[in-house]
C-alpha positions in Angstrom: -0.3 -12.8 -17.8 2.0 -14.7 -16.4 3.8 -11.6 -14.5 0.5 -10.3 -13.5 -0.6 -12.9 -12.0 2.5 -13.3 -9.9 2.2 -9.9 -8.8 -1.6 -10.2 -7.9 -0.8 -13.1 -5.8 1.5 -12.0 -3.8 -0.2 -8.4 -3.2 -3.6 -10.1 -2.6 -5.2 -13.6 -1.4 -6.6 -13.8 -4.8 -5.4 -17.3 -6.3 -5.5 -18.5 -10.0 -2.1 -20.2 -10.1 -0.6 -23.6 -7.9 2.8 -22.2 -8.5 5.3 -23.2 -5.6 8.4 -22.1 -7.0 9.5 -18.9 -9.4 12.3 -17.8 -11.0 14.6 -14.9 -9.9 13.1 -12.7 -12.2 9.5 -13.9 -11.8 9.0 -10.8 -8.9 10.8 -8.3 -10.8 8.8 -8.6 -14.5 6.0 -8.4 -12.2 6.6 -4.7 -11.0 4.9 -2.8 -13.4 1.6 -4.3 -12.6 1.4 -2.8 -9.2 -1.1 0.0 -10.3 -3.4 -3.0 -12.1 -3.5 -4.5 -8.7 -4.3 -1.6 -7.0 -7.2 -1.6 -9.5 -8.5 -4.9 -8.5 -8.2 -4.2 -4.8 -10.2 -0.9 -5.5 -13.1 -2.2 -7.6 -13.1 -5.0 -5.4 -13.6 -2.8 -1.9 -15.5 -0.7 -4.3 -18.5 -3.1 -4.8 -18.3 -3.8 -0.9 -19.1 -0.2 -0.2 -22.1 -0.5 -2.7 -23.1 -3.7 -1.8 -22.9 -2.8 2.3 -24.8 0.7 1.3 -27.8 -1.6 0.6 -27.9 -2.9 3.7 -28.6 0.3 5.6 -26.0 -0.4 8.0 -25.2 2.0 11.1 -22.4 4.3 9.4 -19.3 2.8 11.8 -20.5 -0.6 11.1 -20.3 0.1 7.4 -16.7 1.3 7.2 -15.6 -1.6 9.8 -16.9 -3.8 7.6 -15.3 -2.0 4.5 -11.8 -2.8 6.7 -12.2 -6.3 7.2 -13.1 -6.8 3.5 -9.5 -4.9 2.5 -7.7 -7.2 5.2 -9.5 -10.2 3.6 -8.5 -8.9 0.1 -4.9 -7.9 0.5 -4.2 -10.8 3.5 -3.4 -7.7 6.0 0.1 -7.8 3.9 0.7 -4.1 4.2 -0.4 -3.6 8.0 2.0 -6.2 8.5 4.8 -4.2 6.7 3.3 -0.8 8.6 3.8 -3.2 12.2 7.4 -4.3 11.9 8.6 -0.6 10.1 7.1 0.9 13.6 8.3 -1.2 16.2 11.7 -0.7 14.3 12.0 2.8 14.1 10.2 3.8 17.2 12.5 1.9 18.9 15.7 3.8 19.4 17.9 1.8 18.5 20.7 1.8 15.6 20.4 0.9 12.0 21.3 -2.9 12.5 19.6 -3.1 15.4 16.0 -1.7 14.1 16.8 -4.4 10.8 16.9 -7.0 13.0 14.0 -6.0 15.5 11.7 -5.6 11.9 12.7 -8.9 11.0 11.4 -10.3 14.5 7.7 -12.3 13.7 7.2 -11.1 17.5 4.8 -8.0 17.8 5.8 -5.1 19.9 3.7 -2.1 22.0 4.8 0.6 19.0 3.4 -1.7 16.5 0.1 -2.5 18.3 0.1 1.6 19.1 0.5 2.4 15.7 -1.7 0.3 13.8 -4.7 1.1 16.1 -3.9 4.7 15.3 -3.6 3.8 11.6 -7.2 2.0 11.8 -8.6 4.7 13.3 -7.4 7.1 11.0 -8.9 5.2 8.1 -12.2 4.8 10.0 -12.8 8.3 11.1 -11.7 9.3 7.1 -13.9 7.0 5.3 -17.1 8.2 7.6 -16.3 11.9 6.8 -16.7 11.3 3.1 -19.8 10.5 1.4 -20.5 6.8 1.7 -21.6 6.9 -2.7 -18.4 9.1 -3.2 -16.0 6.5 -0.9 -15.8 4.5 -3.9 -14.2 6.2 -6.2 -12.2 7.3 -3.4 -11.0 3.6 -2.6 -10.3 3.2 -6.2 -8.1 6.1 -7.0 -6.3 5.3 -3.4 -5.5 2.0 -4.1 -3.7 2.4 -7.2 -2.2 5.7 -6.1 -0.6 3.7 -3.7 0.5 0.7 -5.2 2.0 2.8 -8.2 4.0 4.5 -5.4 5.5 1.3 -4.6 7.0 0.5 -8.0 9.2 3.8 -7.1 10.2 2.7 -4.2 11.2 -0.8 -5.4 13.1 0.7 -8.2 14.7 3.9 -7.6 15.4 3.5 -3.5 18.2 1.2 -2.0 17.3 -1.9 -0.2 18.3 -1.9 3.5 19.5 -5.5 3.2 21.1 -8.3 1.2 18.0 -10.8 1.2 14.4 -10.8 1.8 11.3 -11.0 -0.1 11.4 -7.3 -1.0 14.9 -7.7 -2.5 13.2 -10.2 -5.2 11.2 -7.4 -6.6 14.0 -5.0 -6.9 17.1 -7.6 -7.8 16.3 -7.4 -12.0 13.5 -4.2 -12.4 14.7 -1.7 -14.7 13.9 1.9 -14.3 11.5 1.5 -17.0 9.2 0.3 -14.9 8.8 3.1 -13.0 7.7 5.1 -16.4 4.8 2.4 -17.3 3.5 2.1 -13.7 3.3 5.9 -13.9 1.4 6.5 -17.0 -1.2 2.9 -16.0 -1.5 4.7 -12.5 -2.0 8.3 -13.4 -4.8 7.3 -16.3 -6.6 5.4 -13.9 -6.9 7.9 -11.2 -7.7 10.6 -14.0 -10.3 8.1 -15.2 -11.6 8.4 -11.5 -11.8 12.0 -11.6 -9.3 15.4 -11.6 -9.8 15.9 -8.4 -8.0 12.3 -7.4 -5.6 12.8 -9.7 -4.3 16.1 -7.9 -5.0 14.5 -4.9 -2.3 12.0 -5.7 0.1 14.4 -7.2 -0.2 16.1 -3.4 0.4 12.7 -1.6 3.7 12.2 -3.7 5.4 14.7 -1.7 5.3 14.0 2.0 5.5 10.0 0.9 8.8 11.0 -1.2 10.1 12.6 2.1 9.2 9.7 4.5 10.9 7.3 2.0 14.1 9.5 1.9 13.9 9.6 5.6 13.4 5.7 5.9 17.2 5.5 3.7 18.7 8.0 6.1 17.8 6.0 8.8 18.0 2.1 8.1 20.3 2.7 5.1 17.6 1.7 2.6 14.2 0.2 2.4 12.9 -2.8 3.0 9.8 -5.0 2.2 8.5 -4.0 5.6 9.3 0.0 4.8 7.2 -0.9 1.4 4.4 -1.5 3.3 4.9 1.4 5.8 4.7 3.6 3.2 2.0 1.9 1.7 -0.2 2.4 4.6 0.9 5.9 5.2 -0.1 6.7 1.9 -3.7 5.0 2.1 -4.3 7.3 5.0 -2.9 10.3 3.4 -4.4 10.1 0.6 -7.7 10.0 2.5 -7.0 13.2 4.4 -5.6 15.3 1.7 -9.0 14.4 -0.2 -11.1 15.7 2.4 -9.0 18.7 3.1 -9.4 19.5 -1.0 -13.1 18.7 -1.4 -13.4 20.1 2.6 
């Protein structure tokens, strides 16, 4: 339970403990629980979606509230990583300079433009999906992208000697990938076979993107975990729309 809470408190703004210190392997031991945290995030978003359906808001207002709810639940952690990664990889600098830019707390124009496009794509996808169907899609999407995070952490090299992301990787074991994928697949399958197919299709372009980042940066970082997760969210939505359309 302690390991799950560690994972939940890092990936969301939900708090159960008042811990201010962790051992070196606390973060690594929490890695297999990522799909379950994805389930928590997805269920909370689904609850918000169902609640605002009853308010009879205009569609654009409804999905905007949904985006706001996601930011409040997750603390925009993945958005932050997405923006930092965009600033770095679109800077057209060498590898070391890209990593420095990604670590810089200042936000550049590449980050702003990238996150605007990301949010617009997400809003457009939400609007295109039937509101009642969106709840299950949100659950499957959140579980899928957090399950893939385990693969990034365990199976790809890390680009820095230090960093928050390295705390998850340092003591992570290969078996964590199998555990996470078994849990994630079971949850998504319970949401529907079409959603499981969507997850499977998402896997290949996201793995390609991960390997591209490794080639570019020499490995992944905590920021790229966030970038791949947010890219995966949008990709999941678009692929589901194409499959069901």
